[in-house]
Every structure is written in structure tokens, then in C-alpha cells.
C-alpha positions in Angstrom: 20.4 -13.5 26.6 23.1 -11.7 24.6 21.1 -8.5 24.0 17.9 -8.6 26.0 14.6 -6.9 25.1 13.4 -3.3 25.1 9.9 -3.5 26.7 11.4 -3.1 30.2 8.3 -1.7 31.9 9.0 -4.0 34.8 12.1 -2.0 35.6 10.1 1.2 36.3 6.8 -0.1 37.8 4.4 2.7 38.7 6.6 5.3 37.1 5.3 4.3 33.7 2.2 6.2 32.8 2.4 5.7 29.0 4.3 2.8 27.5 5.5 3.5 24.0 8.1 0.8 24.1 5.9 -2.2 23.4 4.8 -2.8 19.8 1.6 -4.5 20.9 -1.7 -2.6 20.5 -2.5 -1.1 24.0 -6.2 -0.7 23.7 -7.4 -4.3 23.2 -10.5 -5.5 24.9 -9.5 -8.7 26.7 -12.7 -9.0 28.7 -14.1 -12.0 26.7 -10.8 -13.9 27.1 -10.6 -13.1 30.8 -14.1 -14.4 31.4 -13.3 -17.6 29.5 -10.1 -18.2 31.4 -11.8 -17.7 34.8 -14.4 -20.4 33.8 -11.6 -22.7 32.8 -9.0 -21.9 35.4 -9.1 -25.4 36.8 -6.8 -26.5 33.9 -3.9 -25.2 35.9 -4.4 -28.2 38.3 -3.4 -30.7 35.6 -0.4 -31.1 33.3 -1.1 -29.8 29.8 -0.5 -31.9 26.7 3.2 -32.5 26.3 2.7 -31.1 22.8 -0.3 -28.8 22.3 -1.7 -31.0 19.5 -5.4 -30.0 20.0 -4.5 -26.3 19.6 -2.3 -27.2 16.5 -5.3 -28.9 14.9 -7.6 -26.0 15.6 -5.1 -23.5 14.3 -4.4 -25.6 11.1 -8.1 -25.8 10.4 -8.5 -22.0 10.8 -5.6 -21.5 8.4 -6.7 -24.0 5.9 -3.6 -26.2 6.1 -2.9 -29.8 7.2 -2.2 -30.1 10.9 1.2 -31.7 10.3 2.4 -28.4 8.9 1.8 -26.4 12.1 3.7 -26.4 15.4 2.5 -24.3 18.3 5.2 -22.8 20.4 5.8 -20.8 23.6 5.7 -17.5 21.8 7.6 -16.7 18.6 10.8 -16.8 20.7 10.6 -20.6 21.2 10.1 -21.0 17.5 13.3 -19.0 16.7 15.4 -21.0 19.1 14.0 -24.4 18.0 14.8 -23.5 14.4 18.3 -22.4 15.3 18.7 -25.7 17.2 17.5 -27.9 14.4 20.1 -26.4 12.1 22.8 -26.2 14.6 26.2 -25.3 13.1 24.7 -24.1 9.8 25.5 -20.8 8.2 22.9 -18.0 8.7 22.3 -14.6 7.1 20.6 -12.0 9.2 20.0 -8.7 7.5 20.4 -5.8 9.9 19.0 -4.0 11.8 16.5 -6.5 12.9 15.1 -8.4 16.0 18.1 -9.5 18.1 16.8 -12.9 19.0 17.8 -14.4 15.6 21.4 -13.6 16.3 21.2 -14.7 20.0 19.6 -18.0 19.0 22.1 -18.6 16.2 25.0 -17.9 18.4 23.6 -20.3 21.1 23.7 -23.1 18.5 27.0 -22.2 16.9 25.9 -20.8 13.5 28.3 -19.1 11.2 26.8 -15.6 10.9 26.8 -12.9 8.2 24.9 -9.7 8.3 23.7 -8.6 4.9 21.7 -5.5 4.3 18.0 -6.1 3.6 18.5 -4.0 0.4 20.7 -6.8 -1.0 18.1 -9.6 -1.0 18.7 -10.4 -4.6 22.4 -11.1 -4.0 22.6 -14.1 -1.7 25.9 -15.4 -0.3 26.5 -19.1 -0.2 24.6 -19.6 3.1 21.9 -22.0 4.1 19.5 -20.1 6.4 18.2 -16.6 5.7 16.3 -14.9 8.5 13.8 -12.2 7.7 11.5 -10.2 9.9 8.6 -8.9 7.9 7.3 -6.4 8.9 10.7 -5.7 10.3 11.4 -4.8 13.9 12.7 -2.1 14.7 12.3 -0.2 11.4 8.7 -1.0 10.5 9.4 -1.5 6.8 7.4 -4.2 5.0 8.9 -6.2 2.1 6.7 -6.6 -1.0 5.0 -10.0 -0.7 5.4 -10.9 -4.4 9.0 -9.9 -4.4 9.6 -12.1 -1.4 7.8 -15.1 -2.9 9.9 -14.6 -6.1 13.2 -14.6 -4.2 12.2 -17.8 -2.3 11.3 -19.6 -5.6 14.5 -18.4 -7.3 16.7 -19.8 -4.5 15.5 -23.3 -3.6 18.8 -24.3 -2.0 18.3 -21.7 0.8 16.0 -22.1 3.8 14.1 -19.0 4.6 12.9 -18.3 8.1 10.3 -15.5 7.8 9.0 -14.0 11.0 5.7 -12.4 10.4 4.9 -11.6 14.1 3.7 -8.1 13.1 1.7 -9.1 10.1 -1.5 -8.0 11.9 -0.1 -4.5 12.4 0.2 -3.6 8.7 -2.2 -3.1 5.7 0.5 -4.4 3.4 -0.2 -8.0 2.3 2.1 -10.7 3.8 2.5 -14.4 3.1 -0.3 -16.8 4.1 0.5 -20.4 5.1 -2.0 -21.9 2.5 -0.1 -20.0 -0.2 3.1 -21.8 0.6 1.9 -25.4 0.1 4.3 -26.0 -2.7 7.3 -24.3 -1.0 9.6 -26.6 0.8 12.3 -24.1 1.8 10.2 -21.8 4.1 9.6 -21.7 7.8 7.0 -19.1 8.6 6.8 -17.8 12.2 3.8 -16.1 13.6 2.9 -14.6 17.0 -0.5 -15.2 18.5 0.7 -13.1 21.4 0.9 -10.1 19.2 -2.2 -10.9 17.0 -4.4 -11.1 20.1 -2.5 -8.5 22.2 -1.5 -11.0 25.0 2.3 -10.7 25.3 2.2 -12.1 28.8 0.6 -15.4 27.5 3.3 -16.7 25.2 1.8 -18.2 22.1 3.2 -18.5 18.6 3.5 -21.0 15.8 5.6 -22.3 12.9 4.3 -23.2 9.5 6.5 -25.4 7.3 6.6 -28.6 5.4 5.5 -31.8 7.2 9.1 -33.1 7.2 10.6 -30.0 8.8 7.7 -29.7 11.4 8.2 -33.4 12.3 11.9 -32.8 12.9 11.1 -29.7 15.1 8.6 -31.7 17.1 11.3 -34.3 17.9 13.7 -31.8 19.4 11.2 -29.7 21.4 11.0 -30.1 25.2 7.6 -31.3 26.5 5.2 -29.0 28.3 6.7 -25.7 27.0 3.3 -24.3 26.3 1.4 -24.1 29.7 -2.2 -25.2 30.2 -3.6 -21.6 30.6 -1.9 -20.5 27.4 -3.3 -23.5 25.5 -6.8 -22.8 26.8 -6.5 -19.1 25.8 -5.3 -20.2 22.4 -8.3 -22.5 21.9 -10.7 -19.6 22.7 -8.8 -17.1 20.5 -8.5 -19.4 17.5 -12.2 -20.4 17.7 -13.6 -16.9 18.2 -10.8 -14.9 16.5 -11.7 -11.6 18.3 -10.8 -8.4 16.5 -8.4 -6.9 19.0 -7.7 -3.8 16.9 -11.2 -2.4 16.2 -10.1 -0.4 13.2 -6.7 -1.1 11.9 -6.8 1.5 9.1 -7.7 4.2 11.6 -5.0 3.1 14.0 -2.3 3.1 11.3 -3.5 6.5 10.2 -2.8 7.7 13.7 0.6 6.0 13.5 1.2 8.0 10.3 0.2 11.2 12.0 2.6 10.5 14.8 5.3 9.8 12.3 4.7 13.1 10.5 4.6 15.1 13.8 7.9 13.5 15.0 9.5 14.1 11.7 8.7 17.8 11.9 10.6 18.1 15.2 14.0 19.7 14.6 16.8 17.2 15.3 14.7 14.0 14.8 14.8 11.8 11.7 12.5 8.9 11.1 12.6 5.9 8.8 9.5 5.1 6.7 7.3 2.6 8.4 4.3 0.5 7.3 3.3 -0.5 10.8 2.3 0.9 14.1 5.8 1.5 15.3 8.7 3.6 14.0 12.4 4.1 14.4 13.7 7.5 15.3 17.2 8.9 15.1 18.4 11.9 17.2 21.0 14.2 15.7 22.1 15.4 19.1 22.0 13.9 22.6 21.6 10.2 23.4 18.7 7.8 24.0 19.9 6.8 27.4 19.5 10.4 28.8 16.3 10.9 26.8 14.7 7.7 28.1 15.6 8.6 31.7 14.2 12.2 31.3 11.0 11.0 29.7 10.4 8.6 32.6 11.3 11.0 35.3 9.5 14.1 33.8 6.5 12.6 32.0 6.1 8.9 33.0 6.7 8.0 29.3 8.7 4.9 28.4 10.3 4.5 24.9 12.4 1.7 23.4 16.1 2.5 23.5 17.2 0.9 20.1 20.9 1.2 20.7 21.2 -2.6 21.3 20.1 -3.4 17.8 23.1 -4.4 15.6 23.8 -1.5 13.2 22.2 1.1 15.4 23.7 3.4 18.0 22.8 5.5 21.1 21.0 8.1 18.9 18.2 5.6 18.0 14.9 4.8 19.7 11.6 3.2 18.7 8.1 4.3 19.6 4.7 2.8 19.0 1.5 4.7 18.3 -1.2 4.7 21.0 -4.3 7.0 21.0 -4.2 10.6 19.6 -4.3 12.1 23.1 -1.5 9.9 24.3 0.6 10.4 21.2 0.2 14.2 21.6 1.8 13.9 25.0 4.8 12.1 23.5 5.1 14.7 20.8 5.0 17.6 23.3 7.5 15.9 25.5 10.0 15.3 22.6 9.6 18.9 21.4 10.4 20.1 24.9 13.5 17.8 25.1 14.9 18.5 21.7 14.5 22.3 22.2 16.4 21.9 25.5 19.1 20.0 23.7 19.3 22.6 20.9 19.6 25.4 23.5 22.9 24.0 24.8 21.7 24.3 28.4 21.8 20.5 29.2 
């Protein structure tokens, strides 16, 4: 990996009492899935399908699209790397700041890279692949669905890779696979790991034209999606449990957290349409803040300094419960007051 990931709870073990670094909803009830997997645990004694075709058919049926337009992957990450591999050596535009794996994957497969601002979507350079994270990680902003569809229609010579891993964490409408039946220049990535709050079970999928999906299937390695993940996927697609009981209420809490943090002197926040938000510190640095929060409060945040275009004044947090968010707010108030006093 060139950059690595931010949810590094594994580094701190029992020190972490509250994990604000992961974008996945922390309060999901996984009991139904756990019971199902215990009853079907024997699948680990056999090889899975080399390609998870049964799960692809179930997913396609639930989405209302042909099964030859869906490819199930080992998380959204495998989808990203397979797409970069399929178009090895092509030019890619990656608006910044955004998820680092697009750049990592493109560099792995010798893409010629450019980094346009997301605000310049209407002015496209002469490139072939355009990578968009929508909602965007780490900023949380969500592009207007109709604007995005218009841009795709107006630029048929470009291929658009649209990663909607966080589509289930916003009230803003995002593109649906069945709406893209007549689009031949789109690869849509989605994360079942995030939709169903199971980041430890890697599951994602790509929706695209049958021709592109067929080409991707031909370059994938066999058995990348393990038997337990496939079984979990079957259960989740069939039952589609509502892991976030009240999305509107959860996002209202995220908005409250955003407002409370914005009111702290020395902190500036970007607008967000999701459960997570990007914060900029006027003074101090996120390395020291992150260490202090862990040591003093058992709170883990996402140091965002390794996102291209951001620096060591930036960090990202994700809303949890009101009580837990209040602990983060109080801790940040304490730290920023300490920084402002000049006693550090």
C-alpha cells in the first residue's frame, strides 16, 4: 500500500474506548447474521465458488438488473484494483481530496494520473477514466445525482468509475443500477460491507455493462470472496436488514456534532451530507491530537494528513450516539483550549 488506511484501531487494542475513525455505523444489530453464520459455519470446510455467481444472481434480482451486469468482489477495494488492472496504462483523473485507494490502484497498474478539483467536473481533460467517490471520503460532500447523470451523458468518450460505498449514509439521492441501463460508460462500485456494517467481512460489487463485467470476470483471481462472506452475503441480500434503525435521526445527530465542533474556537469544518466530517485545526497538528485523545480519553480519530491535498492539520470523525459524541466534543474543547493557552 502506498498510503494505507485510517481505521487503525488494531494498533491501539484495548486503549480504544470510542472509535470515531471508522465511517461505518457503530450501533448495528448483527445478531441475526451471527445466528445464521453459526448455523452455516460448515461452509468453511469446503472451497467456495471460484466466482460467487449465486450471490451475484441474488444481488442482481434484488437490484432489478440482469445478472451479467453484476460482479461481487472482496470488498469495494478489490473492485477498485480490478478496474485499474483492466484499464492498465490508461489515463485517470482523480479529483482531490478523496479515497487514497484509487491513486494506489492506478499507480500499481501504471496509469497516467491527473488530480482535478471536484469543482471542475464540467471541464474534463483529455483522459479516459474519471474516478469519483460519491458521497466523498473524507469530505462527506454529495454530488447532485442529476448533475452527475448529465455529465456522464455529455461525455460518452470517458469512462466514469463512481464509488457509492457511502450511499447508505446519506439522505441525498444517488445513482441506482437500474437507472443506468442505457449508460455504457459507467462502472458503479458499492460496498455491502458498509451497507450492512460488516467491514470485517469484505463484500462489494461492481455494476456495469455486460461487456465490461465479462472482461473484469476474466481477469479476476478465483476464490477471492471466501465461503463465509458469500454465505453472509446471501443472508443479507435475502433479508436486507435495516442496520441503521433511523437514518434521518442518525444524520441529525451527525449535524449536531458538526455544529458543536464548528463552534469550537480553532476548528473549521467542511459541509457534509453524511455521518462523517472533515475537520481542520488552525493550530497544533493531528499527530499530537490523535495521541492525546487516545492516551487521555481512549478516543480514536482519523488522521487525514495522508489524503492528497490535505495536511497535518486535518482529521476526520464519524458520528456515534449523542452521549459518545458529547465525550468527543468535550475532549476537543479541552485540547483546543490547551493549545490556545500556549502551555503545550
